[in-house]
C-alpha positions, -999 to +999 in steps of 0.1 A: -031-265+077-063-256+059-064-253+025-075-219+012-071-206-022-040-188-032-033-152-033-021-141-070-036-108-074-029-071-061-049-042-062-032-009-059-057+022-052-041+051-067-070+075-077-068+100-047-065+138-056-030+142-035-042+177-023-017+179+004+012+180-024-004+208-043+007+224-063+030+197-076+002+172-080-021+196-102-006+176-132+016+151-117-003+119-098+011+121-062+019+084-067+044+095-094+063+121-070+101+105-069+116+087-040+153+096-050+152+084-087+120+060-086+083+070-083+067+059-052+042+036-068+069+014-083+082+005-050+047-008-042+043-026-072+077-042-068+067-051-036+035-072-048+059-089-075+081-100-046+054-117-031+045-135-057+019-114-073+023-109-109-014-096-117-018-061-106-050-038-108-041-002-108-074+020-093-069+049-109-087+082-117-086+114-142-049+128-148-033+096-140-022+084-173+016+089-164+011+057-141+001+040-168+030+050-192+056+045-166+049+006-166+046+006-205+069+005-234+086+036-243+100+032-278+114+068-281+132+064-251+145+030-254+158+041-289+176+070-273+192+050-248+202+023-273+218+048-296+243+059-265+249+025-256+233+036-222+227-002-214+223+003-176+196+030-179+180+008-211+177-021-188+159-004-160+134+010-186+129-023-200+125-040-164+092-020-159+075-035-185+081-070-178+078-063-139+041-076-138+007-080-160-007-043-151-043-038-155-060-004-149-097+009-143-109+041-132-126+053-101-151+076-113-156+094-082-135+101-052-161+080-026-132+064-003-111+035-001-138+011+000-152+021-031-120+020-049-116-018-037-151-025-050-140-009-085-117-040-085-147-065-081-149-077-118-111-083-121-111-099-091-140-122-090-143-146-062-106-146-056-087-136-025-065-106-032-038-082-017-047-043-015-015-020-014-018+015-006+006+038-022+015+061+008+029+033+027+063+020+015+077-015+034+113-020+035+120-053+013+142-066+039+109-072+059+084-091+036+055-083+053+029-090+025+045-126+019+038-130+059+004-117+054-005-143+026+009-172+048-016-163+075-042-158+052-035-198+039-034-206+077-066-190+090-086-182+058-106-149+059-092-115+056-055-103+069-046-068+080-010-054+088-012-040+122+016-015+136+016+002+175+019+039+171+017+062+198-018+068+218-019+107+205-015+091+168-042+067+167-068+093+153-050+092+124-057+054+116-082+026+119-076+010+148-083-030+157-091-048+193-073-078+193-069-112+205-037-132+208-033-162+188-009-193+192+012-174+167+035-146+185+031-122+154-005-132+146-040-117+165-077-122+161-093-089+149-124-084+171-132-049+159-121-023+142-129+017+143-119+043+118-099+070+130-111+072+166-106+100+194-075+088+214-097+078+243-115+058+226-093+035+206-095+002+213-059-003+213-027+015+199-024-012+169-031+009+138-039-006+106-014+003+079-017+001+043-014-038+040-043-058+034-052-096+022-089-099+015-115-124+012-137-117-019-166-117+004-159-080+008-173-072-024-207-079-011-202-062+019-191-031+006-220-027-017-240-025+015-218-004+032-234+030+039-210+059+036-190+063+069-164+089+084-158+116+058-191+107+040-170+076+022-175+041+019-149+028+043-129-002+042-124-007+076-161-011+082-164-035+056-135-054+076-151-047+106-183-069+094-163-097+082-144-096+117-176-112+132-182-135+104-174-171+105-150-190+074-180-201+052-192-162+055-158-146+043-146-142+080-126-139+099-099-114+102-067-116+115-039-092+120-002-096+115+018-073+142+045-055+121+077-040+138+096-037+105+105-010+087+079+013+074+079+047+054+052+071+052+046+091+018+013+103+028+022+144+041+052+165+033+073+162+059+070+120+061+077+123+023+110+143+027+119+118+055+115+090+034+134+103+005+165+112+030+164+075+046+164+064+011+193+084+000+211+073+029+208+040+026+219+039-014+255+027-017+257+050-049+246+082-031+255+077+008+291+080+005+286+117-005+251+126+006+256+113+042+288+138+048+270+165+032+236+162+051+260+162+084+278+194+072+243+210+062+229+202+098+259+213+116+257+244+098+219+250+102+221+244+137+250+274+144 
């Protein structure tokens, strides 16, 4: 096996305006909307930590201060819980502080995902890093990110997560042209297209919000003009790296993910995710599932 540098840092872009969830996101970051009793962004950080990435950089924007507060010490809250003898909730609050070493940088202008990743350049330096998007939640029973880091260790370059989607949905994603490798769940990415029309997509394999990226991406992003939507697209930069050899930051491989993914990017998928998480909770499911069945029976009558 080749000896490629270990991945130790995670970058989490969280600077979006969350316009799909207005008016709720006028003063509350979309990333802080709860999935039952835990904000979506916490699941993302926990996923990074479970993959061994204890250094997490959050790329935020204006009005996102509550994200920082969530992972910081809350002395008054801890004192109140301690005074009540509520050790369970006190432990939950304290664990957040020690979850990872958190860092924050602001993306001054909403110039796209590629620009958000570029904001991490000074922190990441010359190291490979993982990038996790908050709209996608991956079930902890399916350790996708850990597998992607393993693939990076074997092939070098960058690694994207690919999930097969119906043809009519490919225009919502970046899509990949792929070639098989000797590993069943790993492919070589030969081309990437951001949100193509269904009849122009190179495949049904869509890029979902997990990446392990070679630091060469920063030089590429600095020279990548705005693409679709007038934004600097990470997909365009990875397309450039896909054509390069190992000495120039390439190539790009994909992990074919067939596990459990939850989408929180729009209202309907967000509601589905909340229901799925609630139905999977031992403390909620015994009461929630019967109620849900009864509600659906009444709604359908």
